[in-house]
LUMROVEX-921907 format. One line per 5 residues: their letters; for each residue x, y, z of N, C-alpha, C. Coordinates in steps of 0.001 Angstrom, whole numbers, plus 500000, padded with zeros to 6 digits. Atoms other than C-alpha are relative to their C-alpha. Layout:
N
A) X Y Z X Y Z X Y Z  ...
//
This chain:
232
MKKLK) 500719 500335 501230 853544 718407 120351 498490 499951 500230  501426 500074 499670 850233 717670 122025 499419 501395 500218  500449 498637 499739 850027 721282 123139 499787 500750 498694  500113 499347 501305 850591 722466 119573 498753 499532 499260  501201 500538 500638 847880 720150 118258 498742 500586 500614
KIILI) 501161 499434 499307 845523 721467 120872 499754 501437 499564  500111 498603 500440 846256 725060 119860 499444 500067 498577  500468 500036 501393 845747 724209 116190 498517 499634 499944  501399 500431 499963 842480 722448 117005 499082 501137 500443  500785 498845 499521 841226 725453 118942 499907 501061 498913
FILII) 499967 499003 501074 842277 727739 116099 499026 499619 498881  500907 500484 501048 840414 725592 113562 498543 500152 500438  501355 499886 499461 837360 725562 115811 499513 501442 499958  500354 498570 500038 837410 729357 116068 499661 500412 498569  500252 499671 501414 837604 729616 112273 498642 499450 499563
IIFMI) 501279 500612 500369 834670 727220 111888 498833 500792 500571  501059 499204 499358 832571 729183 114375 499826 501332 499292  500053 498715 500709 833477 732419 112608 499310 499847 498650  500604 500237 501311 832504 730969 109237 498504 499723 500114  501425 500279 499767 829205 729695 110642 499238 501292 500248
QKSSY) 500650 498734 499666 828399 733125 112047 499847 500898 498777  500024 499130 501174 829187 734820 108751 499272 499372 498805  500622 500682 501129 827618 732223 106507 498523 500364 499866  501397 499668 500257 824339 733265 104919 499106 498769 500066  500761 501253 499964 823322 729600 104943 499242 499836 501310
FTITE) 500619 500130 498680 822518 729864 108654 499288 501292 500454  500749 498777 499687 820942 733325 108501 498504 499706 499986  501443 500257 499889 817317 733235 109620 499253 500667 498844  500798 499478 501117 815164 733597 106520 498573 499435 500008  501324 500624 499937 812259 731231 107188 499387 500287 501367
IEFNE) 500598 499554 498733 810079 732858 109839 498501 499726 499976  501422 500324 499894 806696 731484 110873 499489 500430 501373  500614 499608 498735 804418 732966 113513 498519 500306 499777  501420 499651 500076 800748 733508 114270 499857 501519 500000  500083 498556 500182 799860 736984 113071 498912 500624 500865
CKNFD) 500950 499232 499189 797941 739689 114923 499318 501031 499110  500753 499084 500871 795194 741676 113198 500165 501460 500427  499877 498634 499479 795906 744724 115402 501432 500515 499978  498573 499696 499932 799582 744979 114552 500619 499836 498618  499249 500135 501243 801977 745479 111649 500971 498821 500163
NQVIT) 499232 501222 499782 803327 741918 111529 501363 500017 499325  498703 499897 500656 806191 742933 109257 501087 500399 500992  499040 499595 498958 807847 744384 112384 500732 498772 500534  499388 501216 499468 808468 740854 113676 500953 499387 498982  499147 500547 501060 809845 739635 110353 501292 500793 499875
NLLKD) 498811 499150 500123 812211 742596 110108 500926 499849 501196  499225 500124 498766 813339 742042 113682 500875 498746 500006  499336 501307 499910 814438 738452 113071 500780 499591 498762  499521 500541 501281 815466 738147 109429 501521 499969 499859  498539 499985 500136 819180 738949 109899 500704 499241 501119
LNYFS) 499386 500750 498908 819748 736746 112945 500598 498700 499484  499310 501225 500374 821907 733638 112871 499484 498829 500828  500560 501184 499339 820644 730158 113696 500822 499582 501211  499139 500476 498919 823667 729309 115868 500359 501092 501003  499423 498994 499103 825021 732552 117278 498957 500814 500767
DSKRL) 501053 499255 499304 821694 734141 118255 499106 499026 500769  500682 500962 499135 820165 732303 121198 498494 500247 500050  501437 499852 499801 816505 731697 121923 499710 501115 501008  500176 498950 498982 816904 733977 124918 500052 501387 499375  499881 498706 500682 818055 736866 122727 498775 500263 499142
IKEKI) 501176 499847 500858 815223 736267 120274 498764 500320 500833  501142 499760 499121 812705 736154 123115 499996 501437 500511  499894 498615 499519 813972 739471 124484 499570 500984 498920  500366 499113 501108 813562 741066 121060 498482 500010 499777  501437 500095 500240 810003 739797 120658 499204 500624 501144
LAIPI) 500714 499458 498841 808925 740711 124191 500138 501514 500112  499847 498536 500001 810183 744261 123591 498892 500676 499195  501140 499458 500755 807211 744697 121237 498826 500154 500967  501002 499741 498956 804504 746311 123437 498764 499108 499948  501254 500751 500102 801594 744262 122092 500194 498505 500269
VESVV) 499716 501417 499758 803312 740909 122791 499960 499699 501497  500112 500432 498603 802382 739169 126043 501051 498933 500328  499027 501067 499792 804535 736031 125713 500298 499329 498661  499629 500670 501247 806279 733895 123102 500728 498691 500301  499283 501277 499956 807440 730296 122645 500753 499861 498679
IDKKF) 499123 499993 501173 810348 729826 120237 500483 498591 499677  499495 501302 500471 811306 726787 118171 500839 500246 498748  499123 499827 501154 814315 726903 115849 499868 498809 499046  500091 501022 501036 814170 724977 112568 501297 500028 499167  498714 500054 500709 817564 723906 111196 499778 499971 498478
PNGIE) 498822 499227 499593 819327 725387 109299 499752 501509 500117  500191 498541 500074 817725 728836 108869 498564 500415 500311  501404 499700 499725 814203 728735 110230 499709 500223 501468  500444 499774 498630 812352 729854 113315 498473 500052 500013  501453 500028 499859 808788 729285 114489 499634 500597 501354
LDILY) 500399 499299 498784 807086 731521 117045 498520 499752 500285  501393 500072 499545 803925 730923 119030 499804 501183 500943  500079 498727 499280 802979 734413 120195 498608 500197 500605  501237 499577 499352 800345 735456 122700 500002 501524 500026  500058 498547 500104 799280 739026 121962 499079 500588 501082
KEPFL) 500882 499265 499091 797825 741544 124382 498797 500512 499212  501202 499510 500656 794268 742553 123589 499842 501506 500243  500343 498591 499786 793545 746251 122988 498748 500089 500873  501060 500023 498996 791308 747082 125922 499221 501315 500074  500664 498699 499817 790587 750803 126191 500647 501057 499128
KVVDN) 499544 498834 500757 790829 753819 123923 499778 501244 500858  500075 498772 499210 791595 757025 125831 500209 501178 499055  499964 498876 500938 790833 760188 123867 500095 501314 500772  499795 498685 499401 792198 763568 124960 500327 500969 498876  499868 499108 501153 791621 766143 122215 500523 499210 498795
DIVII) 499478 500671 501194 793877 765018 119319 500849 498771 500333  499188 501142 499584 795658 762331 121338 499089 498790 500215  500757 501238 499839 794332 758775 121063 500964 498902 500458  499143 501026 499408 795925 756163 123325 499222 498692 500095  500582 501327 499823 795180 752432 123165 500814 499262 501060
TDDDG) 499309 500714 498933 795996 750464 126321 499518 498549 500082  500467 501339 499663 795841 746854 127425 499187 500080 501291  500878 499968 498832 793758 745815 130439 500732 500313 501298  499234 499552 498838 796572 746792 132825 500408 501465 499887  499711 498584 500162 796853 750322 131467 501294 500318 499278
YVLTI) 498765 499740 500742 800043 749867 129449 499680 500433 498573  500256 499426 501319 800179 751875 126231 500466 499035 498906  499678 500864 501136 800045 749695 123104 500325 500824 498760  499753 499140 501166 799811 752389 120427 499569 501426 500325  500351 498578 499895 799555 756156 120067 499531 500471 498636
NNALD) 500580 499469 501241 797272 757669 117419 500017 498990 498851  500152 501054 501002 796971 754335 115611 498645 499345 500175  501343 500581 499935 793660 752738 114749 500066 498522 500378  500163 501381 499560 793147 749554 116775 498542 499812 500412  501386 500282 499657 789799 747890 117305 499849 499839 501511
TYYSI) 500337 500113 498582 788567 748504 120848 498522 500324 500163  501417 499728 499775 784988 748335 122040 499823 501175 500957  500157 498967 498977 785494 750597 125048 500923 501182 499745  499212 498771 500102 786649 754193 124881 499515 500974 501061  500376 499011 498998 786662 757068 127345 500480 501370 499562
TGLEI) 499658 498605 500278 786641 760821 126843 499924 500797 501297  500091 499101 498850 787172 763643 129316 501167 499918 500963  498834 500110 499135 790346 762433 131020 501130 500878 499464  498883 499149 500393 793393 764711 130985 501297 499193 500123  498799 500831 500029 796478 762761 129949 501211 500796 500482
MYYKV) 498802 499358 499460 799686 763560 131827 501272 499455 499349  498788 500613 500555 802250 761071 130458 499616 498745 499231  500252 501213 500785 802208 758448 127735 501228 499652 499172  498904 500525 500805 804802 756278 126056 499705 498543 499732  500271 501396 500359 804459 752993 124199 500799 499069 500909
GKKLE) 499365 500958 499113 805206 750128 126567 500001 500401 501459  500059 499507 498622 804732 752262 129695 498544 500188 500414  501362 499790 499511 801697 752752 131913 499533 501421 499697  500594 498695 500260 799402 755574 130896 499755 500715 501319  500220 499206 498796 799292 758363 133473 499093 501177 499668
IYNQS) 500866 498831 500138 796519 760923 133874 500050 500782 501303  499882 499129 498832 796072 763748 136355 499203 499494 501193  500717 500654 498909 793559 761759 138396 500089 498494 499759  499697 501387 500349 795076 758288 138208 498985 499016 500568  500952 500926 499373 792574 756677 140570 498744 499836 499147
ILNDV) 501159 500090 500889 789767 757474 138120 500259 498971 498913  499672 500933 501076 791518 755602 135325 500054 498562 500523  499920 501348 499417 792266 752624 137575 498611 499435 500261  501362 500463 499705 788627 752445 138644 499184 499774 498734  500677 500220 501283 787439 752742 135035 500365 498617 499441
FSLIK) 499603 501356 500414 789456 749614 134207 499194 498957 500768  500787 500936 499182 787712 747856 137101 498540 500002 499566  501385 499882 500449 784346 749148 135895 499773 499207 498716  500148 500713 501269 784878 747779 132380 500005 498490 500228  499934 501443 499705 785825 744367 133758 498714 499516 500658
LIKKS) 501278 500352 499374 782671 744358 135888 498877 499969 498960  501000 499968 501066 780565 745318 132864 500081 498741 499154  499818 501179 500848 782033 742503 130779 499563 498728 500727  500368 501176 499203 781507 740002 133586 498495 499902 500192  501440 499974 499712 777897 741073 134154 499154 499525 498828
GIDIK) 500770 500370 501176 776765 740455 130586 498946 501020 499614  500957 498942 500330 774641 743617 130617 500493 500744 498759  499646 499354 501257 774590 745267 127201 500156 501503 500235  499694 498588 499755 776291 748604 127826 500855 500520 498854  499268 499409 501113 777543 750872 125065 501452 500253 500396
GIIEY) 498570 499948 499726 781297 751136 124741 500557 501370 500309  499495 498641 499766 781584 754922 125051 499772 500386 501459  500054 499573 498597 782391 756018 128621 500346 501483 500044  499778 498561 499914 782160 759704 129480 500446 500384 501409  499562 499456 498710 784034 761511 132237 499848 501513 499945
NGNDV) 500296 498572 500038 782755 764962 133015 499674 500483 501411  500276 499433 498683 782926 766982 136213 500092 498982 501117  499770 501034 498988 784264 764091 138295 498891 498949 500034  501077 500980 500080 781437 761855 137107 500225 499093 498799  499863 500992 501060 781875 758643 135101 498611 499511 499624
CVHTS) 501358 500301 500458 778843 757929 132980 500036 499009 498836  500169 500941 501111 777778 755022 130728 498522 499944 499632  501375 500149 500470 774656 754199 128743 499739 498543 499633  500383 501354 500382 772911 750863 128472 499345 500034 498632  500656 500083 501306 771640 749688 125114 498490 500098 500129
AGIEV) 501441 499874 499753 768189 749642 126679 499561 501453 500049  500332 498579 499998 768382 753449 126927 500138 500674 501343  499864 499438 498656 769213 753990 130590 501424 500513 500202  498705 499419 499678 772037 756287 131657 500378 499610 501430  499518 500382 498674 774198 755298 134636 501132 500930 500409
EFGDC) 498979 499097 499476 776220 757738 136760 500710 499331 501176  499216 500656 498952 779039 756249 138858 500800 500981 500849  499225 499027 499239 780452 759494 140246 501477 499847 499705  498555 500105 500197 784205 759268 140807 500486 498551 499897  499692 501428 500171 784065 755455 140522 500678 499365 501212
SEIEK) 499457 500615 498794 785393 754924 144038 499023 498933 500503  500808 501131 499524 784134 751732 145712 499132 499453 498858  500733 500288 501228 783170 750691 142207 499222 498687 500064  500723 501270 499927 782166 747112 143067 498657 500166 500700  501260 499743 499290 779550 748284 145567 499044 500795 499116
KFNNF) 500841 499169 500864 778281 750928 143164 499446 499197 498834  500458 500797 501133 778090 748447 140330 498908 499023 500436  501042 500897 499480 776103 745987 142447 498694 500757 500224  501197 499167 499831 773711 748803 143340 499337 500276 498659  500515 499763 501348 773349 749603 139654 499257 498777 499474
INVYY) 500616 501226 500505 772588 745962 138768 498628 499781 500624  501273 500212 499309 769831 745729 141386 498914 500927 499467  500973 499029 500508 768123 748906 140183 499680 499720 498535  500169 500223 501436 768658 748078 136511 499013 498871 499716  500883 501135 500273 766976 744673 136595 498580 500257 500497
DLIEK) 501330 499629 499517 764109 746074 138626 499283 500873 498971  500589 499132 501025 763538 748729 135954 499622 499198 498751  500275 500805 501187 763744 746202 133122 498742 499156 500206  501201 500794 499690 761123 744018 134843 498743 500854 499893  501136 499078 500086 758868 747082 134961 499895 500650 498622
DIRYG) 499975 499495 501375 759641 747783 131283 500292 501500 499943  499541 498605 500016 761252 751144 132115 501365 500033 499326  498783 500043 500805 763889 751831 129529 500547 501391 499697  499403 498671 500112 764795 755458 130006 500155 500567 501399  499761 499403 498694 766012 757645 132829 501463 499849 500403
VIDVS) 498624 499987 499505 769125 757905 134977 500088 499235 501312  499668 500675 498745 770426 755472 137575 501238 500680 500566  498904 499266 499361 772610 757466 139955 500509 499195 501195  499394 500760 498900 774907 755320 142090 501294 500675 500450  498780 499260 499665 777496 758037 142665 500257 500019 501504
ITDLP) 499855 500087 498542 776823 757858 146412 499836 498533 500390  500006 501431 499665 777688 754395 147697 498847 499674 500941  501121 500509 499194 774710 752460 149139 498794 500932 500022  501180 499133 500103 772296 755221 148132 499647 500188 498519  500336 499900 501427 771189 754423 144586 498716 500788 499788
LFRKE) 501176 499184 500338 768737 756836 143005 499642 499761 498546  500448 500084 501376 766641 756740 139867 499192 501236 499654  500734 498836 500483 765504 759787 137949 499354 499632 498672  500750 500408 501186 762792 759088 135408 499963 501164 499017  499841 498892 500944 763966 761484 132729 499866 499486 498585
KK) 500135 500336 501422 762903 761320 129115 500950 500870 499200  499103 499237 500848 765282 762374 126390 499200 500886 499067
//
């Protein structure tokens, strides 16, 4: 008799669980999250709106959200009976890579966030030949070390506080930028970029003190910075 009661109890429990899973009362409809200006936020709403409060775990929800390339991390809080609140940390668009008609936006680690979509990025580079790209994967070009060093260069520029225009040019194995003061800077292939950047800073501030605001600082050869006083 006890065994029969136990079986009946289990059966009733299974029915209750089934009804909970199928009940629209517990379907996630109230979704709150901090929105991102560089992203179609409706994607997140559509991703979660048919989930169930009980049967869909926080782990599953987290996996779904983290599958979105622009999402860095997420904290999830369920709100009984049909709500969910997300605190999302988004990746910042870092670099626009332009190769003819292909426009790739990456984060600061080189992972592709969007393809041919308009996202606000201050820095962009032209002249690189793209080899492989896919949203959520690392961007690959035919000279990968150049791209890696360009990321390092941008981080050094941002750290330095020097006002440098956001357009980076790559031409003939030479990475070139322009300061807002009017001085062009040639970094060559960007190898040993920290040393080259330090050389640039030393020459740059010396020129500014002398009120020289045109010409070319050539630091393409490590430890041999040159300045060509060229007028445009």
